[in-house]
C-alpha positions as CSV (number, residue, x, y, z in Angstrom):
1,M,-34.2,-44.8,-36.5
2,L,-33.4,-48.4,-38.1
3,P,-33.7,-47.1,-41.7
4,E,-31.1,-44.8,-41.2
5,L,-28.7,-46.9,-39.2
6,L,-29.0,-49.8,-42.3
7,E,-28.0,-47.1,-44.5
8,V,-25.0,-45.8,-42.5
9,L,-23.8,-49.1,-42.5
10,R,-24.0,-50.0,-46.0
11,F,-22.2,-47.2,-46.8
12,E,-19.6,-48.0,-44.5
13,E,-19.2,-51.3,-46.4
14,G,-17.7,-49.0,-49.0
15,G,-14.4,-48.1,-47.0
16,L,-12.9,-45.1,-45.4
17,R,-11.0,-44.0,-48.8
18,D,-13.0,-40.4,-49.5
19,V,-14.7,-40.1,-46.5
20,P,-14.3,-37.0,-44.6
21,L,-13.1,-37.3,-41.3
22,V,-13.9,-35.3,-37.9
23,S,-11.7,-35.2,-34.7
24,R,-13.2,-34.4,-31.5
25,G,-11.8,-34.3,-28.3
26,R,-8.6,-33.0,-26.7
27,L,-7.8,-35.3,-23.8
28,R,-8.7,-38.5,-25.3
29,Q,-9.5,-37.5,-29.2
30,R,-11.7,-39.5,-31.7
31,W,-12.2,-39.2,-35.3
32,Y,-15.3,-39.7,-36.7
33,A,-16.1,-40.5,-40.2
34,R,-18.9,-38.3,-42.2
35,Y,-21.6,-41.2,-43.1
36,P,-25.0,-40.2,-43.7
37,F,-26.7,-38.5,-40.9
38,F,-23.8,-37.7,-39.2
39,D,-24.5,-34.7,-36.5
40,D,-28.3,-34.9,-37.2
41,S,-29.7,-35.2,-34.1
42,G,-33.2,-36.2,-35.6
43,R,-32.1,-38.9,-36.6
44,G,-30.9,-40.5,-33.8
45,V,-27.6,-42.6,-34.9
46,P,-25.3,-43.3,-32.2
47,E,-21.9,-41.5,-32.5
48,D,-20.3,-44.5,-31.7
49,V,-21.3,-45.9,-35.3
50,Y,-19.0,-43.2,-37.1
51,D,-16.5,-43.7,-34.8
52,V,-13.3,-45.1,-37.2
53,T,-10.1,-44.0,-34.6
54,D,-9.3,-47.7,-34.5
55,E,-9.5,-47.9,-38.6
56,L,-6.8,-45.6,-38.9
57,A,-3.8,-47.9,-39.2
58,L,-0.1,-46.7,-38.9
59,W,1.8,-48.0,-42.0
60,A,5.6,-48.3,-42.2
61,D,7.6,-50.1,-44.8
62,V,11.1,-49.8,-46.0
63,D,11.2,-49.2,-49.8
64,R,14.9,-49.5,-50.6
65,V,18.4,-50.4,-48.8
66,E,21.7,-50.0,-50.0
67,W,25.1,-50.1,-48.8
68,D,27.3,-46.9,-48.3
69,V,30.9,-48.8,-48.0
70,D,29.9,-50.3,-44.2
71,T,27.0,-48.1,-44.0
72,L,23.4,-49.5,-44.4
73,I,21.4,-46.8,-45.6
74,V,17.2,-47.5,-44.9
75,E,14.8,-45.7,-47.3
76,G,11.0,-46.2,-46.3
77,H,7.4,-44.6,-45.4
78,A,5.5,-44.2,-42.3
79,Y,2.1,-42.8,-42.3
80,F,-1.5,-42.9,-40.8
81,D,-4.0,-44.0,-43.2
82,R,-6.0,-40.9,-44.3
83,F,-4.1,-38.6,-42.5
84,A,-2.1,-36.4,-45.4
85,V,1.1,-35.6,-45.4
86,A,1.8,-33.1,-48.2
87,A,4.3,-31.4,-46.2
88,V,7.3,-32.7,-44.3
89,A,5.5,-30.5,-41.1
90,D,2.1,-32.4,-41.4
91,S,3.9,-35.4,-39.5
92,R,6.7,-36.1,-37.2
93,I,8.7,-39.4,-37.7
94,R,11.1,-41.0,-35.1
95,V,13.2,-44.6,-35.8
96,W,15.2,-46.4,-33.5
97,M,16.5,-49.9,-33.7
98,R,15.7,-52.3,-31.0
99,D,17.8,-55.7,-30.0
100,V,15.3,-58.7,-30.0
101,R,17.1,-60.2,-27.5
102,T,18.6,-57.6,-24.8
103,G,15.9,-54.3,-25.9
104,K,18.5,-51.8,-26.2
105,E,17.5,-49.4,-28.4
106,I,19.5,-47.2,-30.7
107,R,18.0,-43.8,-31.7
108,L,18.7,-43.5,-35.7
109,P,18.6,-39.6,-37.1
110,V,16.0,-39.3,-39.7
111,E,15.8,-37.5,-43.0
112,R,12.8,-36.9,-44.9
113,R,12.4,-37.8,-48.1
114,Y,10.0,-36.8,-51.3
115,V,7.7,-40.1,-51.9
116,P,4.8,-39.3,-54.6
117,E,4.7,-42.7,-55.6
118,V,3.3,-43.8,-51.9
119,T,0.5,-40.9,-52.9
120,V,-0.3,-42.9,-55.8
121,R,-0.2,-46.4,-54.4
122,S,-2.2,-45.6,-51.2
123,G,-5.1,-45.2,-53.7
124,H,-6.6,-42.1,-51.3
125,A,-7.5,-39.5,-54.5
126,N,-7.9,-36.7,-51.9
127,V,-4.7,-37.6,-49.2
128,S,-1.4,-36.1,-50.3
129,L,1.1,-38.5,-48.7
130,D,4.4,-37.2,-50.9
131,W,6.6,-36.3,-48.0
132,S,5.7,-39.6,-45.8
133,G,9.4,-40.8,-46.8
134,F,12.5,-41.2,-44.6
135,T,16.0,-42.1,-44.7
136,V,17.9,-43.4,-42.0
137,R,21.8,-44.5,-41.9
138,V,22.7,-47.5,-39.6
139,E,26.4,-46.6,-38.9
140,P,28.7,-49.7,-37.9
141,E,29.7,-48.3,-34.7
142,Y,25.9,-48.6,-33.6
143,L,26.0,-52.2,-33.8
144,L,28.9,-52.5,-31.7
145,D,28.6,-53.8,-28.0
146,N,30.9,-51.8,-25.6
147,D,33.4,-51.9,-28.6
148,E,32.9,-55.5,-29.5
149,W,30.7,-57.1,-32.1
150,R,28.7,-59.9,-31.1
151,T,25.8,-61.5,-33.0
152,A,22.8,-59.9,-32.5
153,T,19.4,-59.0,-34.2
154,Y,17.6,-55.8,-34.7
155,E,14.3,-54.7,-35.4
156,L,13.4,-51.2,-36.6
157,F,10.4,-49.1,-35.3
158,A,9.0,-46.2,-36.3
159,E,7.1,-43.6,-34.4
160,V,4.7,-41.2,-36.0
161,S,2.7,-37.9,-35.0
162,T,-0.1,-36.7,-37.1
163,A,-3.1,-34.5,-36.4
164,G,-2.6,-34.9,-32.9
165,R,-2.8,-39.2,-33.2
166,R,0.6,-41.0,-32.4
167,A,1.7,-44.5,-32.6
168,V,4.3,-46.7,-33.3
169,Q,4.7,-49.8,-35.6
170,R,7.6,-52.1,-36.6
171,L,9.1,-51.8,-40.0
172,T,8.3,-54.4,-42.6
173,A,9.8,-54.8,-45.8
174,M,7.5,-56.8,-49.0
175,A,10.0,-55.8,-52.0
176,P,12.0,-58.8,-53.0
177,A,15.0,-56.6,-53.8
178,V,14.9,-55.5,-49.7
179,R,14.1,-59.0,-48.2
180,W,17.4,-60.6,-50.1
181,T,19.9,-57.7,-50.0
182,S,23.2,-59.2,-50.0
183,P,25.6,-59.0,-46.5
184,R,28.6,-56.7,-45.9
185,Q,31.5,-57.5,-44.2
186,V,32.2,-54.5,-41.9
187,D,34.7,-56.3,-39.5
188,E,37.1,-59.7,-39.6
189,H,34.8,-62.2,-39.1
190,V,31.6,-59.8,-38.9
191,A,29.2,-59.6,-41.4
192,V,25.8,-57.4,-41.6
193,Q,22.7,-58.4,-43.5
194,P,19.5,-56.6,-43.7
195,A,16.7,-59.1,-44.4
196,A,12.8,-60.3,-43.9
197,G,11.2,-63.3,-42.7
198,D,8.0,-64.8,-43.2
199,D,6.1,-62.3,-40.8
200,D,7.3,-59.5,-43.5
201,V,9.1,-57.8,-40.4
202,F,12.6,-56.0,-41.6
203,V,15.5,-57.1,-39.4
204,V,19.2,-56.2,-39.3
205,H,21.5,-59.4,-38.0
206,V,24.8,-59.0,-36.9
207,K,26.5,-62.3,-37.5
208,R,30.0,-63.4,-36.2
209,A,31.8,-66.0,-37.9
210,K,31.3,-69.6,-35.9
211,A,34.3,-71.2,-37.7
212,V,36.9,-69.6,-40.1
213,L,39.1,-71.7,-42.5
214,T,42.7,-70.1,-42.6
215,R,44.8,-72.2,-44.8
216,I,44.2,-74.8,-47.5
217,R,47.1,-77.5,-48.9
218,L,47.8,-80.7,-50.2
219,D,49.7,-83.3,-48.4
220,G,50.0,-85.8,-51.2
221,D,46.5,-86.9,-52.7
222,V,45.4,-85.6,-49.5
223,L,43.4,-81.8,-48.7
224,V,44.3,-80.6,-45.9
225,L,42.3,-77.9,-44.3
226,S,43.4,-75.7,-41.3
227,G,41.3,-72.9,-39.3
228,W,39.5,-72.2,-36.0
229,T,36.1,-72.3,-34.1
230,R,34.3,-69.9,-31.7
231,R,33.8,-73.6,-29.8
232,A,35.9,-76.3,-28.5
233,L,35.1,-79.4,-31.1
234,G,34.9,-82.5,-29.1
235,A,37.1,-85.4,-30.1
236,G,34.5,-86.8,-32.5
237,A,34.5,-83.7,-34.3
238,A,34.0,-83.9,-38.2
239,M,34.5,-81.7,-41.3
240,V,31.2,-82.4,-43.5
241,A,30.5,-81.4,-47.0
242,V,27.2,-80.3,-48.2
243,R,25.9,-79.3,-51.6
244,R,23.5,-76.2,-51.0
245,Y,22.1,-73.8,-53.8
246,G,24.5,-75.2,-56.2
247,E,27.4,-74.8,-54.5
248,T,29.6,-77.0,-52.1
249,R,29.9,-76.2,-48.8
250,S,31.9,-77.3,-46.1
251,A,30.6,-77.5,-42.1
252,A,31.9,-78.6,-39.0
253,R,30.3,-81.0,-36.5
């Protein structure tokens, strides 16, 4: 059996890209790659050698974001590696937001999207992912907490069900245009900022202003700034001007 096993392992090094898959089991479904000698009882290669279930990764990524007035539109794709999504009915996609601090979840209605470019980028010649795309709308009222705004960060999750397999994955964002999307002011002193950090996880920040400048006036040769802060400032508080990214900004401390 050793020569056969070595041949299977050499074949496996090439990856799953175009190898046919076979599913078995009902309660605990597993997937097996048709490498050489699969189902050949005379060769004696253990079935576990062909088990690739754990290699069928779920991919979920944001392709594009844009603003429709105060509504954030998120376009992305989600699919299992090697499972075709040639039609909408080939998979089910659910998307929701989760507050990273409180765990509160908000379900987002999903509209499916035709994305042939995802098939091209995947490198799978025999697997169509043309209908793995989706669009969701993050309405400003979804971000309210009992009709009030508070500072919060939301992660987005996608659940995909295909060919009897189901999994959940946080949405990531690799495209530079997504990672640096402009914020939008949705209410007085409240802004919503989509972004992605060093870990590539896509998030939606809700930011309430910590300090607001309400008036600027000259008193002789002195510039007088008036405003308010969300927290009381101590007796030693001061306004400090700092230069950032080529601009001069002021910060209270």
